C-alpha positions in Angstrom: -111.2 3.0 58.1 -109.2 0.5 60.3 -110.1 -2.4 58.0 -108.7 -0.6 55.0 -105.6 0.6 56.8 -104.4 -2.7 58.3 -103.9 -4.5 55.0 -102.0 -1.6 53.7 -99.7 -1.6 56.7 -99.2 -5.4 56.3 -98.4 -4.9 52.6 -95.9 -2.1 53.4 -94.1 -4.2 56.0 -94.1 -7.2 53.7 -92.6 -5.1 50.9 -89.9 -3.9 53.3 -89.0 -7.4 54.3 -88.6 -8.4 50.7 -86.4 -5.4 50.0 -84.3 -6.2 53.1 -83.8 -9.8 51.9 -82.8 -8.5 48.5 -80.2 -6.2 50.0 -78.6 -9.0 52.1 -74.8 -9.3 51.5 -72.9 -12.5 51.8 -69.3 -13.3 52.9 -68.7 -16.4 50.7 -69.2 -17.0 47.0 -68.0 -19.6 44.6 -68.0 -20.6 41.0 -66.9 -23.4 38.7 -65.3 -22.9 35.3 -65.2 -26.0 33.1 -61.8 -25.6 31.4 -62.4 -28.4 29.0 -65.2 -26.4 27.4 -64.1 -22.9 28.4 -67.6 -22.3 29.9 -69.1 -22.0 33.4 -70.4 -25.2 34.9 -74.1 -24.6 35.4 -76.3 -26.9 37.5 -73.7 -28.3 39.8 -74.9 -29.1 43.4 -72.6 -27.7 46.1 -72.8 -28.2 49.9 -71.2 -25.9 52.5 -70.1 -27.6 55.7 -68.5 -26.1 58.8 -66.0 -28.0 61.0 -67.2 -28.3 64.6 -64.1 -28.1 66.8 -66.0 -29.7 69.8 -67.3 -32.8 68.0 -64.6 -32.9 65.4 -67.2 -33.5 62.7 -68.4 -31.6 59.6 -71.9 -30.1 59.8 -73.6 -29.2 56.5 -75.0 -25.7 57.0 -76.1 -24.7 53.5 -76.3 -25.9 49.9 -76.9 -24.5 46.4 -76.7 -25.1 42.7 -74.5 -23.1 40.4 -76.4 -20.7 38.2 -76.0 -20.3 34.4 -72.7 -18.4 35.1 -71.4 -21.3 37.2 -71.8 -19.2 40.4 -73.3 -19.4 43.9 -73.1 -16.0 45.5 -75.2 -16.4 48.7 -73.3 -18.4 51.2 -72.8 -17.1 54.8 -74.7 -13.8 55.5 -72.3 -11.1 56.4 -74.2 -10.1 59.5 -72.9 -13.2 61.4 -69.5 -14.2 62.9 -68.4 -16.6 60.2 -64.9 -17.3 61.5 -64.1 -21.0 61.2 -63.0 -23.9 59.0 -65.3 -24.7 56.1 -65.6 -27.3 53.3 -67.3 -26.7 49.9 -68.3 -30.0 48.3 -68.9 -29.8 44.6 -70.9 -32.8 43.3 -69.4 -32.9 39.9 -70.2 -36.5 38.8 -73.7 -35.7 37.3 -72.4 -32.6 35.6 -69.7 -34.5 33.6 -72.0 -37.5 33.1 -74.5 -35.2 31.4 -71.8 -34.2 28.9 -70.9 -37.8 28.2 -67.7 -37.6 30.2 -66.4 -40.0 32.8 -64.8 -38.0 35.5 -62.2 -39.3 37.9 -63.7 -37.0 40.5 -67.2 -37.8 41.6 -67.0 -34.7 43.9 -64.4 -32.1 44.8 -63.9 -31.0 48.4 -62.2 -27.7 49.0 -61.4 -27.0 52.7 -60.5 -23.4 53.8 -60.6 -21.1 56.8 -62.5 -17.8 57.2 -61.0 -15.3 59.5 -62.4 -11.8 59.7 -65.1 -10.0 57.9 -63.7 -9.7 54.4 -65.3 -11.4 51.4 -64.1 -14.9 50.4 -64.5 -16.2 46.8 -63.5 -19.8 46.5 -63.7 -20.9 42.8 -62.5 -24.0 41.1 -61.4 -24.6 37.5 -61.8 -28.1 36.4 -62.1 -30.7 33.7 -63.2 -34.4 34.0 -59.6 -35.3 35.0 -58.3 -32.4 37.1 -59.1 -29.3 39.1 -57.5 -26.3 40.8 -58.7 -23.8 43.3 -57.5 -20.4 44.7 -58.9 -17.5 46.7 -60.5 -15.2 44.2 -62.1 -11.8 44.7 
């Protein structure tokens, strides 16, 4: 009886862990809209760094790739104190090169502060020759 029961318990706990991971919420999201095509910019690498006040250096803490909608929705789990200064580095060179465009911006850095537990959405709109950012929702 014990030999049959233990795998079922392990399976049940494993399932609960997967569900818990799927229910994780995040404080920071981003996306890129390519205004030259009017479409989301899919497949762009992005790195998230946090400024260390003690060393006065940036520490990369996460990275991701924009999905087919140009989004990355899972930066900074909400269950942590995320107050601080951050930098999103969008590595745009390869994206524009794949479209046969020569971009003046090989990457775009967006620096911002998080204070409190509200959600922060930091998108950029861009073309090969310009970009803009704002705090979205």
